[in-house]
A tleap script that builds the chain and sets N, CA, C and O, in Angstrom:
source leaprc.protein.ff14SB
mol = sequence {
  NMET ARG GLN PRO ALA ALA ARG PRO ASP ASN
  PRO ALA MET THR GLU ARG SER PRO LYS ILE
  VAL GLU ILE SER TRP GLY HIE MET GLU VAL
  ASP GLY LEU GLY SER GLY LYS ASP PHE THR
  LEU TYR PRO GLY GLY GLY HIE GLU TRP ASP
  TRP SER GLU THR GLY THR ARG HIE SER PRO
  GLY ILE GLN PRO GLU ASP VAL GLU GLU LEU
  LEU ARG HIE GLY ALA ALA THR ILE VAL LEU
  SER ARG GLY MET GLU SER ARG LEU GLU VAL
  ASP PRO ARG THR LEU LYS LEU LEU GLU GLU
  ARG GLY ILE ALA VAL HIE VAL ALA GLU THR
  LEU GLN ALA VAL GLU LEU TYR ASN GLU LEU
  ALA ASP THR HIE PRO VAL GLY GLY LEU PHE
  HIE SER THR CCYS
}
set mol.1.N position { 65.563 92.684 154.990 }
set mol.1.CA position { 65.711 92.095 153.496 }
set mol.1.C position { 67.132 92.918 153.231 }
set mol.1.O position { 67.546 93.992 153.666 }
set mol.2.N position { 67.635 92.033 152.415 }
set mol.2.CA position { 69.069 92.845 151.977 }
set mol.2.C position { 69.104 93.941 150.888 }
set mol.2.O position { 68.389 94.025 149.889 }
set mol.3.N position { 69.878 94.583 151.211 }
set mol.3.CA position { 70.054 96.027 150.455 }
set mol.3.C position { 70.510 96.114 149.304 }
set mol.3.O position { 71.431 95.325 149.096 }
set mol.4.N position { 70.214 96.810 148.404 }
set mol.4.CA position { 70.546 96.494 146.871 }
set mol.4.C position { 72.392 97.282 146.867 }
set mol.4.O position { 72.983 97.944 147.720 }
set mol.5.N position { 72.741 96.861 145.681 }
set mol.5.CA position { 74.001 97.326 145.704 }
set mol.5.C position { 74.283 98.775 145.490 }
set mol.5.O position { 73.532 99.331 144.687 }
set mol.6.N position { 75.081 99.395 145.967 }
set mol.6.CA position { 74.902 101.166 145.721 }
set mol.6.C position { 74.472 101.143 144.371 }
set mol.6.O position { 74.516 100.175 143.612 }
set mol.7.N position { 73.892 102.722 144.036 }
set mol.7.CA position { 73.182 102.816 142.604 }
set mol.7.C position { 72.968 104.299 142.510 }
set mol.7.O position { 72.863 104.865 143.598 }
set mol.8.N position { 72.882 105.051 141.425 }
set mol.8.CA position { 72.015 106.328 142.004 }
set mol.8.C position { 70.786 106.181 141.660 }
set mol.8.O position { 70.128 105.359 141.022 }
set mol.9.N position { 70.580 107.296 142.298 }
set mol.9.CA position { 68.823 106.967 142.367 }
set mol.9.C position { 68.173 107.051 141.004 }
set mol.9.O position { 67.123 106.409 141.018 }
set mol.10.N position { 68.365 107.490 140.089 }
set mol.10.CA position { 67.964 107.190 138.737 }
set mol.10.C position { 68.609 106.860 137.865 }
set mol.10.O position { 68.918 107.662 136.983 }
set mol.11.N position { 69.103 105.268 137.845 }
set mol.11.CA position { 69.915 104.154 136.788 }
set mol.11.C position { 69.524 105.395 135.363 }
set mol.11.O position { 68.460 105.846 134.938 }
set mol.12.N position { 70.938 105.599 134.978 }
set mol.12.CA position { 71.047 106.242 133.593 }
set mol.12.C position { 71.367 104.585 132.236 }
set mol.12.O position { 71.891 103.486 132.419 }
set mol.13.N position { 70.794 105.172 131.118 }
set mol.13.CA position { 71.207 103.964 130.398 }
set mol.13.C position { 72.367 103.474 129.916 }
set mol.13.O position { 72.444 102.604 129.049 }
set mol.14.N position { 73.424 104.095 130.544 }
set mol.14.CA position { 74.515 104.108 130.370 }
set mol.14.C position { 75.224 103.664 131.301 }
set mol.14.O position { 76.454 103.695 131.262 }
set mol.15.N position { 74.511 103.163 132.317 }
set mol.15.CA position { 75.068 102.286 133.384 }
set mol.15.C position { 75.017 100.714 132.848 }
set mol.15.O position { 74.002 100.236 132.341 }
set mol.16.N position { 76.185 100.020 133.020 }
set mol.16.CA position { 76.335 98.902 132.603 }
set mol.16.C position { 75.704 97.723 133.129 }
set mol.16.O position { 75.954 97.767 134.334 }
set mol.17.N position { 74.922 96.535 132.859 }
set mol.17.CA position { 74.579 95.381 133.624 }
set mol.17.C position { 75.905 94.492 133.775 }
set mol.17.O position { 76.410 94.071 132.733 }
set mol.18.N position { 76.496 94.181 134.992 }
set mol.18.CA position { 77.540 93.493 135.178 }
set mol.18.C position { 77.720 92.222 134.466 }
set mol.18.O position { 76.643 91.626 134.487 }
set mol.19.N position { 78.695 91.498 133.794 }
set mol.19.CA position { 79.243 90.749 133.158 }
set mol.19.C position { 79.173 89.258 133.922 }
set mol.19.O position { 79.837 89.102 134.946 }
set mol.20.N position { 78.282 88.080 133.352 }
set mol.20.CA position { 78.643 86.991 133.991 }
set mol.20.C position { 80.230 86.688 133.318 }
set mol.20.O position { 80.318 86.821 132.097 }
set mol.21.N position { 81.330 86.333 133.997 }
set mol.21.CA position { 82.362 86.059 132.970 }
set mol.21.C position { 82.355 84.674 133.573 }
set mol.21.O position { 83.245 84.217 132.856 }
set mol.22.N position { 82.043 83.737 134.297 }
set mol.22.CA position { 82.324 82.338 134.244 }
set mol.22.C position { 80.818 81.470 135.208 }
set mol.22.O position { 80.387 81.678 136.342 }
set mol.23.N position { 80.388 80.518 134.156 }
set mol.23.CA position { 79.114 79.304 134.807 }
set mol.23.C position { 79.840 78.159 134.512 }
set mol.23.O position { 80.633 77.887 133.611 }
set mol.24.N position { 79.298 77.405 135.683 }
set mol.24.CA position { 79.524 76.291 135.467 }
set mol.24.C position { 78.483 75.518 136.855 }
set mol.24.O position { 77.916 76.240 137.676 }
set mol.25.N position { 78.385 73.978 136.901 }
set mol.25.CA position { 77.039 73.853 137.556 }
set mol.25.C position { 77.357 74.127 139.452 }
set mol.25.O position { 78.128 73.506 140.184 }
set mol.26.N position { 76.667 74.983 139.701 }
set mol.26.CA position { 76.611 75.775 141.163 }
set mol.26.C position { 77.063 76.852 141.284 }
set mol.26.O position { 76.646 77.601 142.167 }
set mol.27.N position { 78.058 77.222 140.408 }
set mol.27.CA position { 78.892 78.884 140.247 }
set mol.27.C position { 78.834 79.260 139.041 }
set mol.27.O position { 78.714 78.805 137.903 }
set mol.28.N position { 78.990 80.544 139.785 }
set mol.28.CA position { 78.647 81.641 138.852 }
set mol.28.C position { 79.826 82.755 139.254 }
set mol.28.O position { 79.993 83.031 140.442 }
set mol.29.N position { 80.680 83.414 138.159 }
set mol.29.CA position { 81.727 84.494 138.708 }
set mol.29.C position { 81.383 85.980 137.837 }
set mol.29.O position { 82.011 86.374 136.855 }
set mol.30.N position { 80.618 86.429 138.264 }
set mol.30.CA position { 80.247 87.951 138.112 }
set mol.30.C position { 81.184 89.027 138.270 }
set mol.30.O position { 81.669 89.236 139.382 }
set mol.31.N position { 81.548 89.858 137.101 }
set mol.31.CA position { 82.597 90.916 137.041 }
set mol.31.C position { 82.286 92.047 138.029 }
set mol.31.O position { 81.307 92.755 137.790 }
set mol.32.N position { 82.954 92.254 139.001 }
set mol.32.CA position { 82.688 93.351 140.063 }
set mol.32.C position { 81.547 92.806 141.259 }
set mol.32.O position { 80.925 93.395 142.142 }
set mol.33.N position { 81.601 91.635 140.890 }
set mol.33.CA position { 80.077 91.201 142.419 }
set mol.33.C position { 81.061 90.054 142.948 }
set mol.33.O position { 81.133 89.906 144.168 }
set mol.34.N position { 81.710 89.356 142.234 }
set mol.34.CA position { 82.107 87.899 142.837 }
set mol.34.C position { 81.670 86.586 142.423 }
set mol.34.O position { 81.234 86.236 141.326 }
set mol.35.N position { 81.868 85.877 143.540 }
set mol.35.CA position { 81.136 84.259 142.920 }
set mol.35.C position { 79.977 84.148 143.495 }
set mol.35.O position { 79.811 85.060 144.305 }
set mol.36.N position { 78.796 83.173 143.405 }
set mol.36.CA position { 77.993 82.430 144.042 }
set mol.36.C position { 77.372 81.470 143.084 }
set mol.36.O position { 77.808 80.992 142.036 }
set mol.37.N position { 76.283 81.318 143.692 }
set mol.37.CA position { 75.803 80.092 143.162 }
set mol.37.C position { 74.517 80.739 141.753 }
set mol.37.O position { 74.595 80.573 140.536 }
set mol.38.N position { 73.694 81.303 142.375 }
set mol.38.CA position { 72.391 82.229 141.865 }
set mol.38.C position { 72.573 83.979 141.667 }
set mol.38.O position { 72.785 84.692 142.648 }
set mol.39.N position { 72.489 84.384 140.655 }
set mol.39.CA position { 72.571 85.825 141.068 }
set mol.39.C position { 71.598 86.521 140.389 }
set mol.39.O position { 71.360 86.052 139.276 }
set mol.40.N position { 70.708 87.869 140.824 }
set mol.40.CA position { 70.284 88.952 140.508 }
set mol.40.C position { 70.854 89.954 139.821 }
set mol.40.O position { 71.509 90.678 140.571 }
set mol.41.N position { 70.871 90.331 138.552 }
set mol.41.CA position { 71.926 91.096 137.965 }
set mol.41.C position { 70.765 92.191 137.447 }
set mol.41.O position { 69.583 91.884 137.294 }
set mol.42.N position { 71.333 93.555 137.201 }
set mol.42.CA position { 70.381 95.043 136.653 }
set mol.42.C position { 71.711 95.653 136.223 }
set mol.42.O position { 72.883 95.399 136.503 }
set mol.43.N position { 71.040 96.653 135.350 }
set mol.43.CA position { 72.301 98.036 135.364 }
set mol.43.C position { 72.524 98.528 136.507 }
set mol.43.O position { 71.718 98.960 137.332 }
set mol.44.N position { 74.080 98.429 136.563 }
set mol.44.CA position { 74.798 99.369 137.634 }
set mol.44.C position { 74.972 98.437 138.549 }
set mol.44.O position { 75.605 98.877 139.508 }
set mol.45.N position { 74.565 96.938 138.680 }
set mol.45.CA position { 74.988 96.272 140.268 }
set mol.45.C position { 74.408 94.587 139.871 }
set mol.45.O position { 74.165 93.989 138.823 }
set mol.46.N position { 74.355 94.259 141.308 }
set mol.46.CA position { 73.595 93.116 141.520 }
set mol.46.C position { 73.694 92.466 142.635 }
set mol.46.O position { 73.894 93.208 143.596 }
set mol.47.N position { 73.598 90.815 142.990 }
set mol.47.CA position { 73.967 90.345 143.947 }
set mol.47.C position { 73.337 88.868 143.865 }
set mol.47.O position { 72.604 88.507 142.944 }
set mol.48.N position { 73.712 88.078 144.930 }
set mol.48.CA position { 72.990 86.711 144.732 }
set mol.48.C position { 72.033 87.201 144.728 }
set mol.48.O position { 71.707 88.370 144.932 }
set mol.49.N position { 71.118 85.724 144.326 }
set mol.49.CA position { 69.983 85.536 144.724 }
set mol.49.C position { 69.635 84.651 145.630 }
set mol.49.O position { 70.230 83.593 145.830 }
set mol.50.N position { 68.343 85.169 146.407 }
set mol.50.CA position { 68.296 84.206 147.688 }
set mol.50.C position { 67.007 84.177 147.397 }
set mol.50.O position { 66.326 85.184 147.593 }
set mol.51.N position { 66.327 82.751 146.763 }
set mol.51.CA position { 64.966 82.804 146.603 }
set mol.51.C position { 64.178 83.012 147.932 }
set mol.51.O position { 62.992 83.326 147.831 }
set mol.52.N position { 64.622 82.894 148.928 }
set mol.52.CA position { 63.787 82.858 150.310 }
set mol.52.C position { 62.838 83.803 150.812 }
set mol.52.O position { 61.902 83.802 151.612 }
set mol.53.N position { 63.637 84.917 149.767 }
set mol.53.CA position { 63.301 86.192 150.092 }
set mol.53.C position { 61.858 86.801 149.470 }
set mol.53.O position { 61.259 87.821 149.810 }
set mol.54.N position { 61.507 85.784 148.414 }
set mol.54.CA position { 60.043 85.795 147.746 }
set mol.54.C position { 59.386 84.429 147.630 }
set mol.54.O position { 58.441 84.152 146.892 }
set mol.55.N position { 60.148 83.458 148.630 }
set mol.55.CA position { 59.381 82.254 148.532 }
set mol.55.C position { 59.022 81.391 146.885 }
set mol.55.O position { 58.083 80.692 146.502 }
set mol.56.N position { 60.185 81.834 146.294 }
set mol.56.CA position { 60.488 81.288 144.905 }
set mol.56.C position { 61.231 79.839 145.130 }
set mol.56.O position { 62.275 79.767 145.779 }
set mol.57.N position { 60.543 78.583 144.480 }
set mol.57.CA position { 60.736 77.490 144.658 }
set mol.57.C position { 60.846 77.392 142.429 }
set mol.57.O position { 60.771 78.182 141.488 }
set mol.58.N position { 61.069 75.792 142.664 }
set mol.58.CA position { 61.097 75.514 141.245 }
set mol.58.C position { 59.923 75.263 140.788 }
set mol.58.O position { 59.866 74.818 139.641 }
set mol.59.N position { 59.179 75.388 141.237 }
set mol.59.CA position { 57.183 75.225 140.929 }
set mol.59.C position { 56.536 76.051 141.853 }
set mol.59.O position { 56.786 75.816 143.035 }
set mol.60.N position { 55.572 77.191 141.533 }
set mol.60.CA position { 55.683 77.369 140.110 }
set mol.60.C position { 56.920 78.482 139.456 }
set mol.60.O position { 56.790 79.007 138.350 }
set mol.61.N position { 58.103 78.713 140.352 }
set mol.61.CA position { 59.047 79.353 139.726 }
set mol.61.C position { 59.205 80.613 139.957 }
set mol.61.O position { 58.696 81.097 140.969 }
set mol.62.N position { 59.835 81.288 139.196 }
set mol.62.CA position { 60.266 82.797 139.347 }
set mol.62.C position { 59.170 83.823 139.278 }
set mol.62.O position { 58.443 84.142 138.338 }
set mol.63.N position { 59.230 84.198 140.350 }
set mol.63.CA position { 57.687 85.103 140.966 }
set mol.63.C position { 57.574 86.876 140.692 }
set mol.63.O position { 58.520 87.626 140.933 }
set mol.64.N position { 56.463 87.268 140.239 }
set mol.64.CA position { 56.886 88.684 139.746 }
set mol.64.C position { 57.540 89.350 140.690 }
set mol.64.O position { 58.235 90.298 140.322 }
set mol.65.N position { 57.463 88.961 142.351 }
set mol.65.CA position { 58.494 89.852 143.212 }
set mol.65.C position { 60.001 89.853 142.910 }
set mol.65.O position { 60.928 90.587 143.252 }
set mol.66.N position { 59.883 88.616 142.041 }
set mol.66.CA position { 61.635 88.282 142.029 }
set mol.66.C position { 62.050 89.511 140.789 }
set mol.66.O position { 63.105 90.111 141.001 }
set mol.67.N position { 61.396 89.829 139.738 }
set mol.67.CA position { 61.089 90.698 138.576 }
set mol.67.C position { 61.253 92.171 139.103 }
set mol.67.O position { 62.197 92.842 138.683 }
set mol.68.N position { 60.244 92.765 140.133 }
set mol.68.CA position { 60.503 93.614 140.637 }
set mol.68.C position { 61.641 94.610 141.070 }
set mol.68.O position { 61.861 95.795 140.817 }
set mol.69.N position { 62.227 93.723 141.770 }
set mol.69.CA position { 63.790 94.238 141.647 }
set mol.69.C position { 64.747 95.154 140.101 }
set mol.69.O position { 65.528 96.101 140.017 }
set mol.70.N position { 64.238 94.400 139.335 }
set mol.70.CA position { 65.336 94.626 138.041 }
set mol.70.C position { 64.674 95.943 137.648 }
set mol.70.O position { 65.268 96.973 137.326 }
set mol.71.N position { 63.342 95.755 137.722 }
set mol.71.CA position { 62.264 97.158 137.279 }
set mol.71.C position { 63.040 98.371 137.598 }
set mol.71.O position { 63.676 99.217 136.969 }
set mol.72.N position { 62.697 98.090 138.975 }
set mol.72.CA position { 63.600 99.190 139.790 }
set mol.72.C position { 64.949 99.689 139.724 }
set mol.72.O position { 65.241 100.880 139.824 }
set mol.73.N position { 65.676 98.843 139.571 }
set mol.73.CA position { 66.996 99.332 138.797 }
set mol.73.C position { 67.311 99.596 137.414 }
set mol.73.O position { 68.450 99.752 136.974 }
set mol.74.N position { 66.068 99.646 136.650 }
set mol.74.CA position { 66.019 100.509 135.305 }
set mol.74.C position { 66.301 99.123 134.037 }
set mol.74.O position { 66.851 99.451 132.985 }
set mol.75.N position { 65.970 97.928 134.202 }
set mol.75.CA position { 66.160 96.943 132.944 }
set mol.75.C position { 65.099 97.026 132.047 }
set mol.75.O position { 64.006 96.804 132.569 }
set mol.76.N position { 65.087 97.284 130.830 }
set mol.76.CA position { 64.399 97.435 130.211 }
set mol.76.C position { 64.051 95.977 128.959 }
set mol.76.O position { 63.165 95.859 128.113 }
set mol.77.N position { 65.247 95.021 129.370 }
set mol.77.CA position { 64.959 93.468 128.969 }
set mol.77.C position { 65.500 93.182 130.066 }
set mol.77.O position { 66.329 93.742 130.782 }
set mol.78.N position { 64.674 91.817 130.134 }
set mol.78.CA position { 64.988 90.762 130.960 }
set mol.78.C position { 65.368 89.325 130.798 }
set mol.78.O position { 64.362 88.717 130.434 }
set mol.79.N position { 66.520 88.429 130.927 }
set mol.79.CA position { 66.614 87.855 130.856 }
set mol.79.C position { 66.347 86.867 132.206 }
set mol.79.O position { 66.695 87.288 133.309 }
set mol.80.N position { 65.707 85.514 132.072 }
set mol.80.CA position { 65.067 84.881 133.128 }
set mol.80.C position { 65.740 82.980 133.112 }
set mol.80.O position { 65.178 82.151 132.396 }
set mol.81.N position { 66.557 82.722 133.711 }
set mol.81.CA position { 67.366 81.764 133.386 }
set mol.81.C position { 66.241 80.625 134.059 }
set mol.81.O position { 65.667 80.767 135.139 }
set mol.82.N position { 66.063 79.211 132.907 }
set mol.82.CA position { 65.620 78.370 133.717 }
set mol.82.C position { 66.396 77.403 134.756 }
set mol.82.O position { 65.783 76.551 135.398 }
set mol.83.N position { 67.760 77.596 134.869 }
set mol.83.CA position { 68.633 76.148 135.156 }
set mol.83.C position { 69.555 75.543 134.220 }
set mol.83.O position { 69.450 75.957 133.066 }
set mol.84.N position { 70.129 74.966 134.366 }
set mol.84.CA position { 70.851 74.096 133.679 }
set mol.84.C position { 70.418 72.904 132.874 }
set mol.84.O position { 70.880 72.399 131.851 }
set mol.85.N position { 69.208 72.551 133.779 }
set mol.85.CA position { 68.401 71.323 132.931 }
set mol.85.C position { 66.790 71.638 132.628 }
set mol.85.O position { 65.854 70.910 132.299 }
set mol.86.N position { 66.935 73.364 132.948 }
set mol.86.CA position { 65.575 73.705 132.489 }
set mol.86.C position { 64.437 73.164 133.336 }
set mol.86.O position { 63.377 72.703 132.912 }
set mol.87.N position { 64.838 73.297 134.653 }
set mol.87.CA position { 64.089 72.919 135.745 }
set mol.87.C position { 62.948 74.076 136.337 }
set mol.87.O position { 61.765 73.873 136.063 }
set mol.88.N position { 63.228 74.992 136.952 }
set mol.88.CA position { 62.929 76.072 136.949 }
set mol.88.C position { 61.994 77.114 136.341 }
set mol.88.O position { 62.302 78.065 135.623 }
set mol.89.N position { 60.976 76.799 136.708 }
set mol.89.CA position { 59.735 77.216 135.954 }
set mol.89.C position { 59.502 78.877 135.972 }
set mol.89.O position { 60.224 79.497 136.753 }
set mol.90.N position { 58.779 79.450 135.365 }
set mol.90.CA position { 58.608 80.972 135.453 }
set mol.90.C position { 56.799 81.048 135.460 }
set mol.90.O position { 56.091 80.777 134.490 }
set mol.91.N position { 56.396 81.418 136.605 }
set mol.91.CA position { 55.057 81.596 137.017 }
set mol.91.C position { 54.626 82.744 135.792 }
set mol.91.O position { 55.270 83.690 135.339 }
set mol.92.N position { 53.320 82.259 135.484 }
set mol.92.CA position { 53.052 82.746 134.404 }
set mol.92.C position { 52.318 84.060 134.464 }
set mol.92.O position { 51.809 84.550 133.456 }
set mol.93.N position { 52.261 84.699 135.795 }
set mol.93.CA position { 51.915 86.196 136.429 }
set mol.93.C position { 53.343 86.611 136.402 }
set mol.93.O position { 53.307 87.822 136.619 }
set mol.94.N position { 54.083 86.393 136.310 }
set mol.94.CA position { 55.511 87.122 135.813 }
set mol.94.C position { 55.676 87.608 134.355 }
set mol.94.O position { 56.150 88.696 134.028 }
set mol.95.N position { 55.299 86.817 133.676 }
set mol.95.CA position { 55.172 86.886 132.477 }
set mol.95.C position { 54.316 88.051 132.073 }
set mol.95.O position { 54.782 88.975 131.405 }
set mol.96.N position { 52.906 88.009 132.527 }
set mol.96.CA position { 52.094 88.580 132.315 }
set mol.96.C position { 52.450 90.192 132.706 }
set mol.96.O position { 52.024 91.117 132.014 }
set mol.97.N position { 53.402 90.432 134.073 }
set mol.97.CA position { 53.727 91.728 134.657 }
set mol.97.C position { 54.377 92.202 133.749 }
set mol.97.O position { 53.988 93.318 133.403 }
set mol.98.N position { 55.469 91.686 133.060 }
set mol.98.CA position { 56.195 92.120 132.128 }
set mol.98.C position { 55.786 92.320 130.785 }
set mol.98.O position { 56.422 93.147 130.131 }
set mol.99.N position { 54.687 91.620 130.161 }
set mol.99.CA position { 53.797 92.243 129.187 }
set mol.99.C position { 53.175 93.362 129.471 }
set mol.99.O position { 53.284 94.401 128.821 }
set mol.100.N position { 52.490 93.199 130.462 }
set mol.100.CA position { 51.882 95.361 130.879 }
set mol.100.C position { 52.743 95.751 130.690 }
set mol.100.O position { 52.674 96.492 129.710 }
set mol.101.N position { 54.255 95.659 131.362 }
set mol.101.CA position { 54.284 96.873 131.106 }
set mol.101.C position { 55.683 96.846 130.286 }
set mol.101.O position { 56.803 97.067 130.747 }
set mol.102.N position { 55.404 96.587 129.223 }
set mol.102.CA position { 56.234 96.573 128.117 }
set mol.102.C position { 57.516 96.049 128.128 }
set mol.102.O position { 58.318 96.683 127.443 }
set mol.103.N position { 57.988 94.963 128.775 }
set mol.103.CA position { 59.308 95.021 128.814 }
set mol.103.C position { 59.605 93.364 128.334 }
set mol.103.O position { 58.918 92.395 128.658 }
set mol.104.N position { 60.724 93.361 127.549 }
set mol.104.CA position { 60.857 92.551 127.015 }
set mol.104.C position { 61.537 91.185 127.496 }
set mol.104.O position { 62.665 91.181 127.989 }
set mol.105.N position { 61.005 90.375 127.373 }
set mol.105.CA position { 61.556 89.311 128.324 }
set mol.105.C position { 62.364 88.257 127.581 }
set mol.105.O position { 62.052 87.985 126.422 }
set mol.106.N position { 63.394 87.643 128.184 }
set mol.106.CA position { 63.445 86.125 127.400 }
set mol.106.C position { 63.833 85.174 128.036 }
set mol.106.O position { 64.644 85.611 128.852 }
set mol.107.N position { 63.709 83.939 128.156 }
set mol.107.CA position { 63.331 82.744 129.223 }
set mol.107.C position { 64.509 81.312 128.018 }
set mol.107.O position { 64.373 80.925 126.857 }
set mol.108.N position { 65.314 81.052 128.882 }
set mol.108.CA position { 65.837 79.984 128.703 }
set mol.108.C position { 66.873 79.641 129.399 }
set mol.108.O position { 67.322 80.360 130.291 }
set mol.109.N position { 67.556 78.084 128.951 }
set mol.109.CA position { 68.017 77.234 129.754 }
set mol.109.C position { 69.535 78.206 130.272 }
set mol.109.O position { 70.259 78.717 129.417 }
set mol.110.N position { 69.756 78.302 131.419 }
set mol.110.CA position { 71.301 78.908 132.009 }
set mol.110.C position { 72.196 79.353 130.934 }
set mol.110.O position { 72.370 80.542 130.665 }
set mol.111.N position { 72.781 78.335 130.302 }
set mol.111.CA position { 74.028 78.600 129.429 }
set mol.111.C position { 73.601 79.459 128.438 }
set mol.111.O position { 74.335 80.398 128.127 }
set mol.112.N position { 72.664 79.317 127.952 }
set mol.112.CA position { 72.158 80.507 126.562 }
set mol.112.C position { 71.674 81.717 127.354 }
set mol.112.O position { 71.923 82.907 127.156 }
set mol.113.N position { 70.920 81.138 128.301 }
set mol.113.CA position { 70.401 82.541 129.017 }
set mol.113.C position { 72.212 83.608 129.246 }
set mol.113.O position { 72.397 84.380 128.305 }
set mol.114.N position { 72.917 83.617 129.926 }
set mol.114.CA position { 74.100 83.542 130.139 }
set mol.114.C position { 74.756 84.268 128.846 }
set mol.114.O position { 75.170 85.425 128.919 }
set mol.115.N position { 74.818 83.509 127.669 }
set mol.115.CA position { 75.318 84.209 126.724 }
set mol.115.C position { 74.031 84.933 125.858 }
set mol.115.O position { 74.367 85.305 124.734 }
set mol.116.N position { 72.861 85.137 126.162 }
set mol.116.CA position { 72.523 86.285 125.951 }
set mol.116.C position { 72.227 87.589 126.455 }
set mol.116.O position { 71.984 88.688 125.956 }
set mol.117.N position { 72.372 86.886 128.149 }
set mol.117.CA position { 72.446 88.266 128.888 }
set mol.117.C position { 73.655 89.090 128.624 }
set mol.117.O position { 73.578 90.315 128.718 }
set mol.118.N position { 74.894 88.434 128.263 }
set mol.118.CA position { 76.380 88.830 127.924 }
set mol.118.C position { 76.423 89.984 126.674 }
set mol.118.O position { 77.089 91.005 126.503 }
set mol.119.N position { 75.532 89.401 126.012 }
set mol.119.CA position { 75.392 90.423 124.514 }
set mol.119.C position { 74.909 91.448 124.303 }
set mol.119.O position { 75.261 92.344 123.536 }
set mol.120.N position { 73.406 91.310 125.512 }
set mol.120.CA position { 72.834 92.475 125.737 }
set mol.120.C position { 73.416 93.893 126.455 }
set mol.120.O position { 73.144 95.082 126.289 }
set mol.121.N position { 74.181 93.300 127.173 }
set mol.121.CA position { 74.711 93.945 128.404 }
set mol.121.C position { 75.418 94.791 127.945 }
set mol.121.O position { 75.585 95.799 128.632 }
set mol.122.N position { 76.172 94.686 126.459 }
set mol.122.CA position { 76.869 95.743 125.666 }
set mol.122.C position { 76.362 96.941 125.514 }
set mol.122.O position { 77.028 97.959 125.329 }
set mol.123.N position { 74.572 96.844 125.621 }
set mol.123.CA position { 73.852 97.522 124.375 }
set mol.123.C position { 72.791 98.103 124.681 }
set mol.123.O position { 72.097 99.005 124.211 }
set mol.124.N position { 72.768 96.883 126.274 }
set mol.124.CA position { 71.043 97.570 126.737 }
set mol.124.C position { 70.863 97.395 128.037 }
set mol.124.O position { 71.263 96.367 128.584 }
set mol.125.N position { 70.139 98.525 128.815 }
set mol.125.CA position { 69.941 97.857 129.529 }
set mol.125.C position { 69.083 96.603 130.873 }
set mol.125.O position { 68.062 96.588 131.560 }
set mol.126.N position { 70.129 95.831 130.655 }
set mol.126.CA position { 69.633 94.434 130.526 }
set mol.126.C position { 69.161 94.362 132.113 }
set mol.126.O position { 69.433 95.390 132.734 }
set mol.127.N position { 68.452 93.244 132.930 }
set mol.127.CA position { 68.387 92.683 133.898 }
set mol.127.C position { 68.431 91.223 133.778 }
set mol.127.O position { 67.959 90.814 132.717 }
set mol.128.N position { 68.919 90.232 134.667 }
set mol.128.CA position { 68.340 88.858 135.040 }
set mol.128.C position { 68.546 88.189 136.248 }
set mol.128.O position { 69.195 88.419 137.269 }
set mol.129.N position { 67.778 87.253 135.831 }
set mol.129.CA position { 68.023 85.977 136.953 }
set mol.129.C position { 68.577 84.928 136.746 }
set mol.129.O position { 68.122 84.361 135.753 }
set mol.130.N position { 69.466 84.340 137.306 }
set mol.130.CA position { 70.546 83.321 137.111 }
set mol.130.C position { 70.178 82.114 137.681 }
set mol.130.O position { 69.958 82.638 138.773 }
set mol.131.N position { 69.962 81.129 137.851 }
set mol.131.CA position { 70.045 79.791 138.285 }
set mol.131.C position { 70.921 78.900 137.749 }
set mol.131.O position { 70.637 78.511 136.616 }
set mol.132.N position { 72.294 78.301 138.449 }
set mol.132.CA position { 73.226 77.636 137.852 }
set mol.132.C position { 73.219 76.379 138.637 }
set mol.132.O position { 74.193 75.714 138.990 }
set mol.133.N position { 72.217 76.208 138.809 }
set mol.133.CA position { 72.229 74.362 138.923 }
set mol.133.C position { 70.972 73.672 138.042 }
set mol.133.O position { 70.963 73.872 136.827 }
set mol.134.N position { 69.915 72.860 138.655 }
set mol.134.CA position { 69.082 72.015 138.003 }
set mol.134.C position { 68.002 72.910 137.606 }
set mol.134.O position { 67.040 72.474 136.974 }
savepdb mol mol.pdb
quit
């Protein structure tokens, strides 16, 4: 299993989530993390999102296991992108988990999700999952 980016044992609210500086079909550039296709981002860091780690597929979509990492890193708000053509679904179990934990969640097409995430990153401990293709 991938090792997460370095961070303190107890992420502080002052830790900023890395901003997405560029997004286009199949390509993202994240401040301090470099470039890739899909990303998992959270307060203090992130990495490329490898769907195979949790068995994520376009349907049923983003799994509860995908967002658990964001929660472990202190995300109090989560942005989930559905892809550039909104083909990536969100498993209803994922939304239920976030609701049960009192986590604010936003689900949007990728360009909209990136815009919202970058705005929230200035003031909130935000995490996100971003898919840059379909």
